[in-house]
C-alpha positions in Angstrom: 42.1 42.3 -16.8 44.4 41.8 -13.8 45.0 38.3 -12.3 43.6 37.6 -8.9 46.0 37.1 -6.0 45.8 34.0 -3.8 47.4 34.1 -0.4 49.1 31.0 0.9 49.1 30.1 4.6 51.1 27.5 6.4 49.5 24.4 7.8 50.5 25.6 11.3 49.0 29.1 11.0 47.0 29.9 14.1 45.0 32.8 12.7 44.3 34.5 9.4 43.3 38.0 8.2 39.7 38.6 7.5 39.6 38.4 3.7 37.0 40.6 2.1 38.2 41.0 -1.4 40.0 37.6 -1.7 38.0 34.7 -3.0 40.6 32.0 -2.9 42.9 30.8 -0.1 45.7 28.2 -0.3 47.2 26.2 2.5 50.6 24.5 2.2 50.5 21.0 3.7 53.3 19.0 5.3 51.0 16.2 6.5 47.3 15.4 7.0 45.0 17.9 8.7 42.1 16.7 10.8 38.5 16.8 9.6 37.5 19.4 12.1 40.0 21.9 10.7 38.7 21.2 7.2 35.2 21.9 8.3 36.2 25.1 9.9 38.1 26.2 6.8 34.9 25.6 4.8 33.1 28.2 7.0 35.4 30.9 5.4 33.3 30.7 2.2 36.4 30.7 0.1 37.7 28.4 -2.5 40.3 26.4 -0.5 43.3 25.1 -2.4 45.7 22.5 -0.9 49.4 22.7 -1.9 51.8 19.8 -1.4 55.4 19.4 -2.5 57.0 16.2 -3.8 60.8 16.2 -3.6 61.5 12.5 -3.3 60.9 10.0 -6.1 60.4 7.0 -3.9 59.5 8.0 -0.3 57.0 10.8 -0.9 53.4 10.4 0.1 50.4 12.7 -0.6 48.3 13.6 2.5 45.0 11.8 2.5 43.3 15.2 3.2 44.5 16.7 -0.1 41.5 15.3 -1.9 39.2 17.2 0.5 40.1 20.6 -0.9 38.3 22.4 -3.7 41.5 22.1 -5.7 44.9 20.6 -5.1 48.4 21.7 -6.4 51.2 19.2 -6.5 54.6 20.8 -6.9 57.2 18.4 -8.3 60.8 19.0 -7.5 63.8 18.3 -9.8 64.5 14.8 -8.3 61.0 13.6 -9.1 60.6 11.5 -12.3 58.0 10.9 -14.9 56.1 8.4 -12.9 55.0 11.0 -10.4 54.1 13.4 -13.2 51.8 10.8 -14.7 50.3 9.9 -11.4 49.6 13.6 -10.5 48.0 14.1 -14.0 45.6 11.2 -13.3 44.1 12.9 -10.3 41.0 15.0 -10.5 40.8 18.7 -9.5 44.6 18.7 -9.4 47.0 21.2 -10.9 50.6 20.2 -11.7 53.3 22.4 -10.4 57.1 22.7 -11.0 59.9 24.4 -9.3 62.1 26.5 -11.6 64.9 23.8 -11.7 62.3 21.1 -12.4 60.7 23.1 -15.2 64.1 23.8 -16.9 64.2 20.1 -18.0 61.4 20.8 -20.4 62.2 24.2 -21.9 63.9 22.7 -25.0 60.6 21.1 -26.0 57.7 23.4 -27.0 54.7 23.1 -24.7 52.4 22.0 -27.5 54.6 19.0 -28.0 54.5 17.9 -24.4 51.6 16.0 -22.8 51.1 18.5 -20.0 47.9 19.7 -18.5 46.0 22.8 -19.4 46.7 24.3 -16.0 50.3 24.7 -14.7 51.7 26.1 -11.4 55.2 27.6 -11.3 57.3 28.2 -8.1 60.4 30.1 -9.3 62.9 28.6 -6.9 66.0 26.5 -7.2 65.4 23.7 -4.7 67.8 21.2 -3.0 67.7 19.0 0.1 68.4 21.9 2.5 66.5 24.9 1.2 64.8 26.6 -1.7 66.5 29.7 -3.1 64.8 32.2 -5.5 67.0 33.0 -8.5 68.1 36.6 -9.3 65.9 36.3 -12.3 64.1 33.8 -14.4 66.1 32.8 -17.5 64.8 34.2 -20.8 64.4 30.6 -22.2 62.0 29.8 -19.4 60.0 33.0 -19.8 59.7 32.3 -23.6 58.5 28.8 -22.7 55.9 30.0 -20.3 54.6 32.6 -22.8 54.4 29.9 -25.4 52.5 27.7 -23.0 50.0 30.6 -22.4 49.7 31.3 -26.1 48.9 27.6 -26.8 45.9 27.9 -24.5 47.3 26.9 -21.1 46.3 28.6 -17.8 49.4 29.7 -15.8 49.5 30.1 -12.0 52.6 31.7 -10.6 54.0 32.0 -7.1 55.6 35.4 -6.5 58.7 35.4 -4.3 60.2 38.9 -4.0 61.2 40.3 -7.4 62.4 36.9 -8.9 59.8 37.1 -11.7 61.4 39.6 -14.0 58.8 39.5 -16.7 55.6 41.6 -16.5 54.2 39.6 -19.4 54.4 36.4 -17.3 52.6 38.1 -14.4 49.9 39.8 -16.5 49.2 36.6 -18.5 49.0 34.5 -15.4 45.5 33.4 -14.4 46.3 33.5 -10.6 49.2 35.0 -8.7 50.1 33.2 -5.4 51.9 34.9 -2.5 52.9 34.1 1.1 52.0 37.7 2.0 48.3 37.5 3.0 48.0 41.3 3.6 49.5 42.1 0.3 47.1 39.7 -1.5 44.1 41.2 0.2 45.3 44.8 -0.5 46.0 44.0 -4.2 42.6 42.2 -4.7 40.9 45.2 -3.1 42.6 47.6 -5.4 41.9 45.7 -8.7 38.3 45.3 -7.7 38.0 49.0 -6.8 36.9 48.1 -3.2 39.5 49.9 -1.1 38.6 53.4 0.2 41.2 55.8 1.5 40.5 54.8 5.1 40.1 51.1 4.6 41.8 48.8 7.0 42.6 45.1 7.0 41.6 43.6 10.4 41.7 40.2 12.1 38.4 38.8 13.2 38.3 36.4 16.2 35.7 34.2 14.5 38.1 33.7 11.5 41.1 33.2 13.9 39.6 30.0 15.1 38.8 28.8 11.7 42.3 27.7 10.9 43.5 26.5 14.2 44.7 22.9 13.9 
C-alpha cells in the first residue's frame, strides 16, 4: 500500500488547487491566522494540519490558532532542548517533528529506548539561523534509526525535499509523505487511487481560491 501525499501551503498562500484526490492539507504557520480564515479552510472538507517550527529555546511561542487544526505538527530544530520536547509531547493531537540535524542527536540510542511518541515527523534539512539546506543524502545511521522506529510500531511522516531522501524503504514505510508541491501531491494521490484518466486536468476553482485568503 502506497503512502498518501500531503501538500503543504504557506500561511500567505492566496489560492490553492482544487484537490480531488487529496484528503489532507497542511499549512505552515509563522503566526496566528484569523478565525475567518480557519472557518473558510474548514469548508474545503479536508483534514487540515497546522505546522509550526521551533528554532529558539527561550523566545519561541506557538501560535494560539495551532490548536484549532485537526492536527498539529511541531518541528523542533537543533537548538531546542528537552523542555520543548516534553512540552510538545504533552499536547493533544500533536505530532513531534525533527529536522535532520536535530534527529541526529538521538541516533545512537535505539528508538525503543527513547520516550518518544508513536508518531514522528521528519524534515530532512540541516538548519541554521539563516537558512535550511537539504543534505545530499540522509546518513545510513539515520535511515537505520528510522526503519528501527517503524519496525518498533511507530508511524513515520516524512517531508520530501528534492531527492534528499535516498531510501525507498523510508518512503514506502512512511504513513504520510509531505511535499511543498501541491500539483505533484494531487497527481500522485490520483495515480495511487486509480482516479486519473488520460485527459484528467488539475484546475483552480474560484470558490477554493477564496478559502485560503488571509
